[in-house]
C-alpha positions as CSV (number, residue, x, y, z in Angstrom):
1,M,0.0,0.0,0.0
2,T,1.4,3.3,-1.0
3,D,1.1,6.5,0.9
4,T,-1.1,9.2,-0.6
5,P,1.1,12.2,-1.4
6,R,0.3,15.1,0.9
7,P,-0.7,18.4,-0.7
8,R,1.9,21.1,-0.5
9,T,1.2,23.4,2.4
10,R,0.3,26.9,1.3
11,T,2.8,29.4,2.5
12,R,2.2,33.0,3.4
13,D,3.6,34.1,0.1
14,D,1.2,31.8,-1.8
15,K,-1.8,33.3,0.1
16,H,-0.4,36.8,-0.7
17,H,0.0,36.0,-4.3
18,Q,-3.5,34.5,-4.7
19,T,-5.2,37.5,-2.9
20,S,-3.3,39.9,-5.1
21,L,-4.2,38.0,-8.2
22,R,-7.9,37.9,-7.2
23,V,-7.9,41.7,-6.7
24,E,-6.2,42.3,-10.0
25,R,-8.8,40.1,-11.8
26,S,-11.6,41.9,-10.2
27,A,-10.2,45.3,-11.0
28,V,-9.6,44.5,-14.6
29,S,-13.0,42.9,-15.1
30,L,-14.8,45.8,-13.5
31,V,-13.0,48.3,-15.8
32,L,-14.0,46.3,-18.8
33,E,-17.6,46.3,-17.6
34,H,-17.9,49.9,-16.3
35,G,-14.9,51.9,-17.6
36,F,-11.9,53.1,-15.7
37,D,-13.4,56.4,-14.3
38,N,-16.6,54.6,-13.1
39,V,-14.7,51.9,-11.0
40,T,-14.0,52.6,-7.4
41,V,-11.8,50.9,-4.8
42,D,-15.1,50.0,-2.9
43,M,-16.3,48.1,-6.0
44,I,-13.0,46.2,-6.4
45,C,-13.1,45.3,-2.7
46,S,-16.7,44.1,-2.8
47,Q,-16.0,41.9,-5.8
48,S,-12.8,40.6,-4.4
49,G,-14.3,39.9,-0.9
50,I,-11.8,42.0,1.0
51,S,-11.8,45.2,3.1
52,Q,-10.4,48.5,2.0
53,R,-7.6,48.0,4.6
54,T,-6.6,44.8,3.0
55,F,-6.7,46.4,-0.5
56,F,-4.3,49.1,0.5
57,N,-2.0,46.6,2.1
58,Y,-1.6,45.2,-1.4
59,F,-2.1,48.2,-3.7
60,K,-1.4,51.9,-3.3
61,T,-4.0,53.0,-5.9
62,K,-6.9,51.7,-8.0
63,K,-4.6,52.1,-11.0
64,A,-2.0,49.8,-9.5
65,A,-4.5,47.0,-9.1
66,I,-5.5,47.4,-12.7
67,I,-2.0,47.4,-14.3
68,G,-0.5,45.1,-11.6
69,A,1.4,46.0,-8.5
70,E,4.4,43.8,-9.2
71,P,6.9,45.5,-11.5
72,P,8.2,43.7,-14.6
73,S,11.3,41.6,-14.1
74,I,13.7,39.5,-16.2
75,D,13.7,35.7,-15.7
76,E,17.3,34.7,-14.8
77,S,17.1,31.5,-16.9
78,R,16.0,33.4,-19.9
79,A,18.8,35.9,-19.4
80,R,21.4,33.1,-19.4
81,E,19.8,31.5,-22.5
82,F,19.9,34.9,-24.3
83,I,23.6,35.4,-23.6
84,A,24.5,31.9,-24.6
85,A,22.2,31.6,-27.6
86,P,24.0,30.5,-30.8
87,G,24.2,32.7,-33.8
88,D,24.4,36.5,-34.3
89,D,20.8,37.2,-35.2
90,L,19.9,39.5,-32.4
91,L,16.5,40.9,-33.5
92,P,14.4,37.8,-32.7
93,D,16.4,37.0,-29.6
94,V,16.1,40.5,-28.1
95,L,12.4,40.7,-29.0
96,T,11.7,37.3,-27.4
97,L,13.6,38.3,-24.3
98,M,11.7,41.6,-23.9
99,S,8.3,40.0,-24.6
100,A,8.9,37.6,-21.7
101,I,9.4,40.4,-19.2
102,G,6.6,40.1,-16.7
103,P,5.8,39.1,-13.1
104,R,8.2,36.6,-11.4
105,D,5.4,34.0,-11.1
106,G,4.8,34.1,-14.9
107,I,2.0,35.6,-17.0
108,E,-1.6,34.4,-16.6
109,E,-2.9,34.4,-20.1
110,E,-6.6,35.3,-19.4
111,L,-5.7,38.2,-17.1
112,F,-3.0,39.3,-19.6
113,T,-5.4,39.4,-22.5
114,D,-8.1,41.2,-20.5
115,R,-5.5,43.7,-19.3
116,L,-4.6,44.4,-22.9
117,R,-8.2,45.0,-23.7
118,V,-8.2,47.6,-20.9
119,F,-5.1,49.2,-22.4
120,G,-6.9,49.4,-25.7
121,L,-9.8,51.2,-24.1
122,H,-7.6,53.4,-22.0
123,P,-4.2,54.1,-23.7
124,Q,-3.0,56.2,-20.8
125,L,-2.8,52.9,-18.8
126,M,-0.7,51.3,-21.6
127,Q,1.7,54.2,-21.4
128,E,2.0,53.8,-17.7
129,Q,2.8,50.1,-18.1
130,M,5.4,50.9,-20.7
131,D,7.0,53.5,-18.4
132,R,7.3,50.7,-15.8
133,M,9.0,48.5,-18.3
134,T,11.6,51.1,-18.9
135,R,12.9,50.4,-15.4
136,V,14.3,47.1,-16.6
137,T,15.8,48.5,-19.8
138,S,19.2,49.0,-18.1
139,E,19.3,45.2,-17.3
140,V,18.3,44.3,-20.9
141,T,20.9,46.8,-22.2
142,E,23.6,45.0,-20.2
143,L,22.5,41.6,-21.5
144,V,22.6,42.9,-25.1
145,Y,26.0,44.5,-24.4
146,L,27.4,41.1,-23.1
147,R,25.9,39.3,-26.1
148,L,27.4,41.7,-28.6
149,G,30.8,41.3,-26.9
150,R,31.0,37.5,-27.0
151,A,33.3,37.6,-30.0
152,A,35.4,40.5,-28.7
153,I,39.0,39.9,-27.8
154,P,39.7,42.0,-24.6
155,Q,43.3,42.5,-25.4
156,S,42.6,44.0,-28.8
157,E,39.4,45.9,-28.0
158,S,39.8,49.6,-27.5
159,D,37.9,51.9,-25.2
160,A,36.2,53.4,-28.3
161,D,35.1,49.9,-29.3
162,R,33.5,49.3,-25.9
163,V,31.8,52.7,-26.0
164,F,30.4,52.0,-29.4
165,R,29.2,48.6,-28.4
166,R,27.5,50.1,-25.3
167,G,25.7,52.6,-27.6
168,Q,24.6,49.8,-29.9
169,A,23.2,47.9,-27.0
170,G,21.3,50.9,-25.7
171,L,19.9,51.8,-29.1
172,L,18.7,48.3,-29.8
173,T,17.1,47.9,-26.4
174,H,15.1,51.1,-26.6
175,A,14.1,50.4,-30.2
176,M,12.9,46.9,-29.2
177,L,10.9,48.4,-26.3
178,G,8.8,50.4,-28.9
179,V,8.5,47.2,-31.0
180,V,7.2,45.3,-27.9
181,R,4.6,48.1,-27.4
182,F,3.5,47.7,-31.0
183,M,3.3,43.9,-30.6
184,A,1.2,44.2,-27.5
185,L,-1.3,46.4,-29.3
186,Q,-1.8,43.6,-31.8
187,W,-2.8,41.3,-29.0
188,I,-5.8,43.4,-28.1
189,P,-8.8,41.5,-29.3
190,D,-11.1,43.4,-31.6
191,F,-14.6,43.1,-30.2
192,D,-16.2,45.7,-32.5
193,R,-15.6,43.9,-35.8
194,L,-18.9,43.0,-37.5
195,S,-19.5,40.0,-39.7
196,P,-22.5,38.6,-41.6
197,T,-24.3,35.6,-40.0
198,D,-25.8,32.5,-41.7
199,N,-29.2,34.1,-41.8
200,G,-28.0,37.3,-43.3
201,S,-28.0,39.5,-40.2
202,I,-25.0,41.3,-38.9
203,A,-23.4,40.3,-35.6
204,A,-20.3,41.2,-33.6
205,E,-17.5,38.8,-34.1
206,R,-14.9,38.2,-31.3
207,V,-11.5,38.2,-33.0
208,L,-9.0,36.5,-30.8
209,P,-5.4,37.7,-30.6
210,P,-2.6,35.7,-32.2
211,S,-0.5,33.5,-30.0
212,L,2.7,34.9,-28.6
213,A,4.7,32.8,-31.1
214,E,2.6,34.0,-34.0
215,S,2.8,37.6,-32.8
216,L,6.6,37.4,-32.5
217,E,7.0,35.9,-36.0
218,R,4.7,38.5,-37.6
219,T,6.5,41.3,-35.9
220,I,10.0,40.1,-36.8
221,I,9.0,39.7,-40.5
222,L,7.5,43.2,-40.5
223,L,10.5,44.6,-38.8
224,R,12.9,43.0,-41.2
225,R,11.0,44.2,-44.3
226,T,10.7,47.7,-42.8
227,L,14.5,47.9,-42.1
228,G,15.1,46.6,-45.7
229,S,12.9,49.3,-47.3
230,P,14.6,51.9,-49.5
231,G,16.1,54.6,-47.4
232,L,16.3,52.5,-44.3
233,G,18.5,49.6,-45.3
234,E,22.2,49.8,-46.1
């Protein structure tokens, strides 16, 4: 007779994470239903089953609950993979790295998609989220700098070479941040598109966003074609 495995004991961090996630889901769903200006902290607390005191233990403002309290971060394993990745084709690798920036516990797809719908309705919230992402650009820039320098020979590399490489890394990182914003906008489902039904009437069609892999592929193709356009390529 085998022993039945015991369920893992929930830790204090687990409970904190689950409560935070529940509040974020409530905040986002309420904004989708009522609009940002019409949602109050009281409404979020009521739907989440918590008190205002608990809410403010987790979030400083209503806006923080909507866009997420936890700042974006870089997964260490992805950072190591990026530096060690074979080949010199940086565009897809940098874009993949930056698109993976998110909460330490990973991205919850449904909340992520609903949050992007909110950003589509309220662009100022999208801008605030992008401003938060800029806080990790220095880390990404350092990773790109290290990747660019893999083939460099320290003894033969001048200070000017290192300064140039640092500039390349910074320019590429900031350019890719804009590309990530563009890609995120493509993820926002279009709920207003109309299409004919079988009986001839017109109905709203829910157009789902592409997968992350599809979005990355499309964006990279578009980026390459754009950079190869007359006046932009070499």
